[in-house]
mmCIF file of the N, C-alpha and C atoms, coordinates in Angstrom:
data_MODEL
# 
_entry.id   MODEL 
# 
loop_
_atom_site.group_PDB 
_atom_site.id 
_atom_site.type_symbol 
_atom_site.label_atom_id 
_atom_site.label_alt_id 
_atom_site.label_comp_id 
_atom_site.label_asym_id 
_atom_site.label_entity_id 
_atom_site.label_seq_id 
_atom_site.pdbx_PDB_ins_code 
_atom_site.Cartn_x 
_atom_site.Cartn_y 
_atom_site.Cartn_z 
_atom_site.occupancy 
_atom_site.B_iso_or_equiv 
_atom_site.pdbx_formal_charge 
_atom_site.auth_seq_id 
_atom_site.auth_comp_id 
_atom_site.auth_asym_id 
_atom_site.auth_atom_id 
_atom_site.pdbx_PDB_model_num 
ATOM 1   N N  . MET A 1 1  ? 38.218 140.860 -110.960 1.00 0.00 ? 1  MET A N  1 
ATOM 2   C CA . MET A 1 1  ? 39.513 140.984 -111.608 1.00 0.00 ? 1  MET A CA 1 
ATOM 3   C C  . MET A 1 1  ? 40.588 141.111 -110.541 1.00 0.00 ? 1  MET A C  1 
ATOM 4   N N  . ASN A 1 2  ? 41.711 140.448 -110.747 1.00 0.00 ? 2  ASN A N  1 
ATOM 5   C CA . ASN A 1 2  ? 42.832 140.572 -109.825 1.00 0.00 ? 2  ASN A CA 1 
ATOM 6   C C  . ASN A 1 2  ? 44.118 140.819 -110.612 1.00 0.00 ? 2  ASN A C  1 
ATOM 7   N N  . VAL A 1 3  ? 45.130 141.288 -109.920 1.00 0.00 ? 3  VAL A N  1 
ATOM 8   C CA . VAL A 1 3  ? 46.420 141.578 -110.550 1.00 0.00 ? 3  VAL A CA 1 
ATOM 9   C C  . VAL A 1 3  ? 47.531 141.011 -109.686 1.00 0.00 ? 3  VAL A C  1 
ATOM 10  N N  . LYS A 1 4  ? 48.691 140.857 -110.291 1.00 0.00 ? 4  LYS A N  1 
ATOM 11  C CA . LYS A 1 4  ? 49.886 140.430 -109.575 1.00 0.00 ? 4  LYS A CA 1 
ATOM 12  C C  . LYS A 1 4  ? 50.933 141.526 -109.727 1.00 0.00 ? 4  LYS A C  1 
ATOM 13  N N  . LEU A 1 5  ? 51.665 141.784 -108.659 1.00 0.00 ? 5  LEU A N  1 
ATOM 14  C CA . LEU A 1 5  ? 52.760 142.733 -108.691 1.00 0.00 ? 5  LEU A CA 1 
ATOM 15  C C  . LEU A 1 5  ? 54.059 141.956 -108.591 1.00 0.00 ? 5  LEU A C  1 
ATOM 16  N N  . HIS A 1 6  ? 54.904 142.097 -109.573 1.00 0.00 ? 6  HIS A N  1 
ATOM 17  C CA . HIS A 1 6  ? 56.209 141.433 -109.608 1.00 0.00 ? 6  HIS A CA 1 
ATOM 18  C C  . HIS A 1 6  ? 57.256 142.514 -109.392 1.00 0.00 ? 6  HIS A C  1 
ATOM 19  N N  . ALA A 1 7  ? 58.280 142.227 -108.601 1.00 0.00 ? 7  ALA A N  1 
ATOM 20  C CA . ALA A 1 7  ? 59.276 143.244 -108.292 1.00 0.00 ? 7  ALA A CA 1 
ATOM 21  C C  . ALA A 1 7  ? 60.677 142.662 -108.276 1.00 0.00 ? 7  ALA A C  1 
ATOM 22  N N  . VAL A 1 8  ? 61.628 143.486 -108.655 1.00 0.00 ? 8  VAL A N  1 
ATOM 23  C CA . VAL A 1 8  ? 63.050 143.191 -108.495 1.00 0.00 ? 8  VAL A CA 1 
ATOM 24  C C  . VAL A 1 8  ? 63.551 144.187 -107.462 1.00 0.00 ? 8  VAL A C  1 
ATOM 25  N N  . THR A 1 9  ? 64.213 143.681 -106.412 1.00 0.00 ? 9  THR A N  1 
ATOM 26  C CA . THR A 1 9  ? 64.733 144.551 -105.365 1.00 0.00 ? 9  THR A CA 1 
ATOM 27  C C  . THR A 1 9  ? 66.227 144.320 -105.189 1.00 0.00 ? 9  THR A C  1 
ATOM 28  N N  . ASP A 1 10 ? 66.883 145.267 -104.519 1.00 0.00 ? 10 ASP A N  1 
ATOM 29  C CA . ASP A 1 10 ? 68.295 145.076 -104.205 1.00 0.00 ? 10 ASP A CA 1 
ATOM 30  C C  . ASP A 1 10 ? 68.403 144.300 -102.894 1.00 0.00 ? 10 ASP A C  1 
ATOM 31  N N  . ALA A 1 11 ? 69.611 144.119 -102.401 1.00 0.00 ? 11 ALA A N  1 
ATOM 32  C CA . ALA A 1 11 ? 69.839 143.321 -101.198 1.00 0.00 ? 11 ALA A CA 1 
ATOM 33  C C  . ALA A 1 11 ? 69.172 143.911 -99.961  1.00 0.00 ? 11 ALA A C  1 
ATOM 34  N N  . SER A 1 12 ? 68.887 145.203 -99.985  1.00 0.00 ? 12 SER A N  1 
ATOM 35  C CA . SER A 1 12 ? 68.237 145.860 -98.851  1.00 0.00 ? 12 SER A CA 1 
ATOM 36  C C  . SER A 1 12 ? 66.721 145.885 -98.991  1.00 0.00 ? 12 SER A C  1 
ATOM 37  N N  . GLY A 1 13 ? 66.200 145.296 -100.065 1.00 0.00 ? 13 GLY A N  1 
ATOM 38  C CA . GLY A 1 13 ? 64.765 145.257 -100.278 1.00 0.00 ? 13 GLY A CA 1 
ATOM 39  C C  . GLY A 1 13 ? 64.213 146.475 -100.980 1.00 0.00 ? 13 GLY A C  1 
ATOM 40  N N  . ARG A 1 14 ? 65.088 147.368 -101.443 1.00 0.00 ? 14 ARG A N  1 
ATOM 41  C CA . ARG A 1 14 ? 64.637 148.553 -102.165 1.00 0.00 ? 14 ARG A CA 1 
ATOM 42  C C  . ARG A 1 14 ? 64.265 148.171 -103.589 1.00 0.00 ? 14 ARG A C  1 
ATOM 43  N N  . PRO A 1 15 ? 63.120 148.646 -104.065 1.00 0.00 ? 15 PRO A N  1 
ATOM 44  C CA . PRO A 1 15 ? 62.660 148.262 -105.406 1.00 0.00 ? 15 PRO A CA 1 
ATOM 45  C C  . PRO A 1 15 ? 63.539 148.834 -106.511 1.00 0.00 ? 15 PRO A C  1 
ATOM 46  N N  . LEU A 1 16 ? 63.826 147.996 -107.502 1.00 0.00 ? 16 LEU A N  1 
ATOM 47  C CA . LEU A 1 16 ? 64.574 148.415 -108.683 1.00 0.00 ? 16 LEU A CA 1 
ATOM 48  C C  . LEU A 1 16 ? 63.665 148.494 -109.897 1.00 0.00 ? 16 LEU A C  1 
ATOM 49  N N  . SER A 1 17 ? 62.730 147.550 -110.004 1.00 0.00 ? 17 SER A N  1 
ATOM 50  C CA . SER A 1 17 ? 61.759 147.580 -111.095 1.00 0.00 ? 17 SER A CA 1 
ATOM 51  C C  . SER A 1 17 ? 60.515 146.793 -110.695 1.00 0.00 ? 17 SER A C  1 
ATOM 52  N N  . PHE A 1 18 ? 59.401 147.173 -111.304 1.00 0.00 ? 18 PHE A N  1 
ATOM 53  C CA . PHE A 1 18 ? 58.107 146.542 -111.034 1.00 0.00 ? 18 PHE A CA 1 
ATOM 54  C C  . PHE A 1 18 ? 57.452 146.147 -112.342 1.00 0.00 ? 18 PHE A C  1 
ATOM 55  N N  . LEU A 1 19 ? 56.583 145.166 -112.263 1.00 0.00 ? 19 LEU A N  1 
ATOM 56  C CA . LEU A 1 19 ? 55.754 144.782 -113.393 1.00 0.00 ? 19 LEU A CA 1 
ATOM 57  C C  . LEU A 1 19 ? 54.414 144.319 -112.836 1.00 0.00 ? 19 LEU A C  1 
ATOM 58  N N  . VAL A 1 20 ? 53.340 144.840 -113.370 1.00 0.00 ? 20 VAL A N  1 
ATOM 59  C CA . VAL A 1 20 ? 51.992 144.446 -112.963 1.00 0.00 ? 20 VAL A CA 1 
ATOM 60  C C  . VAL A 1 20 ? 51.389 143.622 -114.090 1.00 0.00 ? 20 VAL A C  1 
ATOM 61  N N  . THR A 1 21 ? 50.857 142.455 -113.745 1.00 0.00 ? 21 THR A N  1 
ATOM 62  C CA . THR A 1 21 ? 50.207 141.602 -114.737 1.00 0.00 ? 21 THR A CA 1 
ATOM 63  C C  . THR A 1 21 ? 48.809 141.239 -114.252 1.00 0.00 ? 21 THR A C  1 
ATOM 64  N N  . ALA A 1 22 ? 47.992 140.779 -115.161 1.00 0.00 ? 22 ALA A N  1 
ATOM 65  C CA . ALA A 1 22 ? 46.669 140.267 -114.795 1.00 0.00 ? 22 ALA A CA 1 
ATOM 66  C C  . ALA A 1 22 ? 46.839 139.012 -113.952 1.00 0.00 ? 22 ALA A C  1 
ATOM 67  N N  . GLY A 1 23 ? 45.895 138.750 -113.086 1.00 0.00 ? 23 GLY A N  1 
ATOM 68  C CA . GLY A 1 23 ? 45.996 137.627 -112.160 1.00 0.00 ? 23 GLY A CA 1 
ATOM 69  C C  . GLY A 1 23 ? 46.118 136.269 -112.815 1.00 0.00 ? 23 GLY A C  1 
ATOM 70  N N  . GLN A 1 24 ? 45.549 136.093 -114.002 1.00 0.00 ? 24 GLN A N  1 
ATOM 71  C CA . GLN A 1 24 ? 45.584 134.794 -114.662 1.00 0.00 ? 24 GLN A CA 1 
ATOM 72  C C  . GLN A 1 24 ? 46.843 134.590 -115.511 1.00 0.00 ? 24 GLN A C  1 
ATOM 73  N N  . VAL A 1 25 ? 47.703 135.608 -115.627 1.00 0.00 ? 25 VAL A N  1 
ATOM 74  C CA . VAL A 1 25 ? 48.924 135.493 -116.421 1.00 0.00 ? 25 VAL A CA 1 
ATOM 75  C C  . VAL A 1 25 ? 49.961 134.684 -115.642 1.00 0.00 ? 25 VAL A C  1 
ATOM 76  N N  . SER A 1 26 ? 50.666 133.805 -116.315 1.00 0.00 ? 26 SER A N  1 
ATOM 77  C CA . SER A 1 26 ? 51.684 132.975 -115.680 1.00 0.00 ? 26 SER A CA 1 
ATOM 78  C C  . SER A 1 26 ? 52.823 133.824 -115.127 1.00 0.00 ? 26 SER A C  1 
ATOM 79  N N  . ASP A 1 27 ? 53.361 133.410 -113.984 1.00 0.00 ? 27 ASP A N  1 
ATOM 80  C CA . ASP A 1 27 ? 54.496 134.111 -113.392 1.00 0.00 ? 27 ASP A CA 1 
ATOM 81  C C  . ASP A 1 27 ? 55.728 134.044 -114.284 1.00 0.00 ? 27 ASP A C  1 
ATOM 82  N N  . TYR A 1 28 ? 55.806 133.022 -115.122 1.00 0.00 ? 28 TYR A N  1 
ATOM 83  C CA . TYR A 1 28 ? 56.944 132.897 -116.030 1.00 0.00 ? 28 TYR A CA 1 
ATOM 84  C C  . TYR A 1 28 ? 57.013 134.068 -117.006 1.00 0.00 ? 28 TYR A C  1 
ATOM 85  N N  . THR A 1 29 ? 55.868 134.572 -117.403 1.00 0.00 ? 29 THR A N  1 
ATOM 86  C CA . THR A 1 29 ? 55.816 135.704 -118.324 1.00 0.00 ? 29 THR A CA 1 
ATOM 87  C C  . THR A 1 29 ? 56.466 136.933 -117.692 1.00 0.00 ? 29 THR A C  1 
ATOM 88  N N  . ALA A 1 30 ? 56.122 137.210 -116.456 1.00 0.00 ? 30 ALA A N  1 
ATOM 89  C CA . ALA A 1 30 ? 56.693 138.357 -115.754 1.00 0.00 ? 30 ALA A CA 1 
ATOM 90  C C  . ALA A 1 30 ? 58.172 138.141 -115.477 1.00 0.00 ? 30 ALA A C  1 
ATOM 91  N N  . ALA A 1 31 ? 58.544 136.930 -115.085 1.00 0.00 ? 31 ALA A N  1 
ATOM 92  C CA . ALA A 1 31 ? 59.950 136.656 -114.798 1.00 0.00 ? 31 ALA A CA 1 
ATOM 93  C C  . ALA A 1 31 ? 60.811 136.880 -116.035 1.00 0.00 ? 31 ALA A C  1 
ATOM 94  N N  . ALA A 1 32 ? 60.350 136.414 -117.174 1.00 0.00 ? 32 ALA A N  1 
ATOM 95  C CA . ALA A 1 32 ? 61.111 136.595 -118.413 1.00 0.00 ? 32 ALA A CA 1 
ATOM 96  C C  . ALA A 1 32 ? 61.269 138.079 -118.735 1.00 0.00 ? 32 ALA A C  1 
ATOM 97  N N  . ALA A 1 33 ? 60.232 138.862 -118.484 1.00 0.00 ? 33 ALA A N  1 
ATOM 98  C CA . ALA A 1 33 ? 60.301 140.293 -118.769 1.00 0.00 ? 33 ALA A CA 1 
ATOM 99  C C  . ALA A 1 33 ? 61.249 141.015 -117.811 1.00 0.00 ? 33 ALA A C  1 
ATOM 100 N N  . LEU A 1 34 ? 61.315 140.574 -116.569 1.00 0.00 ? 34 LEU A N  1 
ATOM 101 C CA . LEU A 1 34 ? 62.158 141.241 -115.579 1.00 0.00 ? 34 LEU A CA 1 
ATOM 102 C C  . LEU A 1 34 ? 63.602 140.769 -115.595 1.00 0.00 ? 34 LEU A C  1 
ATOM 103 N N  . LEU A 1 35 ? 63.886 139.605 -116.130 1.00 0.00 ? 35 LEU A N  1 
ATOM 104 C CA . LEU A 1 35 ? 65.254 139.073 -116.109 1.00 0.00 ? 35 LEU A CA 1 
ATOM 105 C C  . LEU A 1 35 ? 66.252 139.981 -116.824 1.00 0.00 ? 35 LEU A C  1 
ATOM 106 N N  . ASP A 1 36 ? 65.817 140.623 -117.880 1.00 0.00 ? 36 ASP A N  1 
ATOM 107 C CA . ASP A 1 36 ? 66.723 141.506 -118.609 1.00 0.00 ? 36 ASP A CA 1 
ATOM 108 C C  . ASP A 1 36 ? 67.130 142.722 -117.788 1.00 0.00 ? 36 ASP A C  1 
ATOM 109 N N  . ASN A 1 37 ? 66.335 143.088 -116.791 1.00 0.00 ? 37 ASN A N  1 
ATOM 110 C CA . ASN A 1 37 ? 66.610 144.266 -115.980 1.00 0.00 ? 37 ASN A CA 1 
ATOM 111 C C  . ASN A 1 37 ? 67.383 143.961 -114.707 1.00 0.00 ? 37 ASN A C  1 
ATOM 112 N N  . LEU A 1 38 ? 67.712 142.688 -114.481 1.00 0.00 ? 38 LEU A N  1 
ATOM 113 C CA . LEU A 1 38 ? 68.420 142.330 -113.257 1.00 0.00 ? 38 LEU A CA 1 
ATOM 114 C C  . LEU A 1 38 ? 69.848 142.852 -113.273 1.00 0.00 ? 38 LEU A C  1 
ATOM 115 N N  . PRO A 1 39 ? 70.302 143.413 -112.154 1.00 0.00 ? 39 PRO A N  1 
ATOM 116 C CA . PRO A 1 39 ? 71.706 143.810 -112.061 1.00 0.00 ? 39 PRO A CA 1 
ATOM 117 C C  . PRO A 1 39 ? 72.592 142.582 -111.841 1.00 0.00 ? 39 PRO A C  1 
ATOM 118 N N  . LYS A 1 40 ? 73.879 142.742 -112.025 1.00 0.00 ? 40 LYS A N  1 
ATOM 119 C CA . LYS A 1 40 ? 74.816 141.648 -111.741 1.00 0.00 ? 40 LYS A CA 1 
ATOM 120 C C  . LYS A 1 40 ? 74.720 141.294 -110.267 1.00 0.00 ? 40 LYS A C  1 
ATOM 121 N N  . ALA A 1 41 ? 74.690 140.000 -109.963 1.00 0.00 ? 41 ALA A N  1 
ATOM 122 C CA . ALA A 1 41 ? 74.553 139.557 -108.582 1.00 0.00 ? 41 ALA A CA 1 
ATOM 123 C C  . ALA A 1 41 ? 75.303 138.254 -108.384 1.00 0.00 ? 41 ALA A C  1 
ATOM 124 N N  . GLN A 1 42 ? 75.682 137.992 -107.145 1.00 0.00 ? 42 GLN A N  1 
ATOM 125 C CA . GLN A 1 42 ? 76.340 136.726 -106.806 1.00 0.00 ? 42 GLN A CA 1 
ATOM 126 C C  . GLN A 1 42 ? 75.311 135.639 -106.542 1.00 0.00 ? 42 GLN A C  1 
ATOM 127 N N  . TRP A 1 43 ? 74.113 136.012 -106.108 1.00 0.00 ? 43 TRP A N  1 
ATOM 128 C CA . TRP A 1 43 ? 73.055 135.043 -105.840 1.00 0.00 ? 43 TRP A CA 1 
ATOM 129 C C  . TRP A 1 43 ? 71.708 135.683 -106.094 1.00 0.00 ? 43 TRP A C  1 
ATOM 130 N N  . LEU A 1 44 ? 70.694 134.846 -106.235 1.00 0.00 ? 44 LEU A N  1 
ATOM 131 C CA . LEU A 1 44 ? 69.336 135.291 -106.515 1.00 0.00 ? 44 LEU A CA 1 
ATOM 132 C C  . LEU A 1 44 ? 68.375 134.580 -105.583 1.00 0.00 ? 44 LEU A C  1 
ATOM 133 N N  . LEU A 1 45 ? 67.500 135.328 -104.943 1.00 0.00 ? 45 LEU A N  1 
ATOM 134 C CA . LEU A 1 45 ? 66.485 134.764 -104.062 1.00 0.00 ? 45 LEU A CA 1 
ATOM 135 C C  . LEU A 1 45 ? 65.130 134.987 -104.708 1.00 0.00 ? 45 LEU A C  1 
ATOM 136 N N  . GLY A 1 46 ? 64.379 133.935 -104.917 1.00 0.00 ? 46 GLY A N  1 
ATOM 137 C CA . GLY A 1 46 ? 63.061 134.054 -105.527 1.00 0.00 ? 46 GLY A CA 1 
ATOM 138 C C  . GLY A 1 46 ? 62.002 133.490 -104.579 1.00 0.00 ? 46 GLY A C  1 
ATOM 139 N N  . ASP A 1 47 ? 60.810 134.035 -104.683 1.00 0.00 ? 47 ASP A N  1 
ATOM 140 C CA . ASP A 1 47 ? 59.719 133.587 -103.836 1.00 0.00 ? 47 ASP A CA 1 
ATOM 141 C C  . ASP A 1 47 ? 58.438 133.559 -104.640 1.00 0.00 ? 47 ASP A C  1 
ATOM 142 N N  . SER A 1 48 ? 57.686 132.513 -104.487 1.00 0.00 ? 48 SER A N  1 
ATOM 143 C CA . SER A 1 48 ? 56.372 132.428 -105.106 1.00 0.00 ? 48 SER A CA 1 
ATOM 144 C C  . SER A 1 48 ? 55.374 132.168 -103.992 1.00 0.00 ? 48 SER A C  1 
ATOM 145 N N  . GLY A 1 49 ? 54.581 133.164 -103.694 1.00 0.00 ? 49 GLY A N  1 
ATOM 146 C CA . GLY A 1 49 ? 53.621 133.042 -102.585 1.00 0.00 ? 49 GLY A CA 1 
ATOM 147 C C  . GLY A 1 49 ? 52.404 132.422 -103.089 1.00 0.00 ? 49 GLY A C  1 
# 
């Protein structure tokens, strides 16, 4: 079994919110859940490793 950790951070890399999902769950599911918690921003940087 594996898991994925999804995080929203501020510009300094400090965590604002986390979400843990099962490894086989699509990243889109986590992104949709975290989008509502995003603060107002001028730009967004995303990474998929």
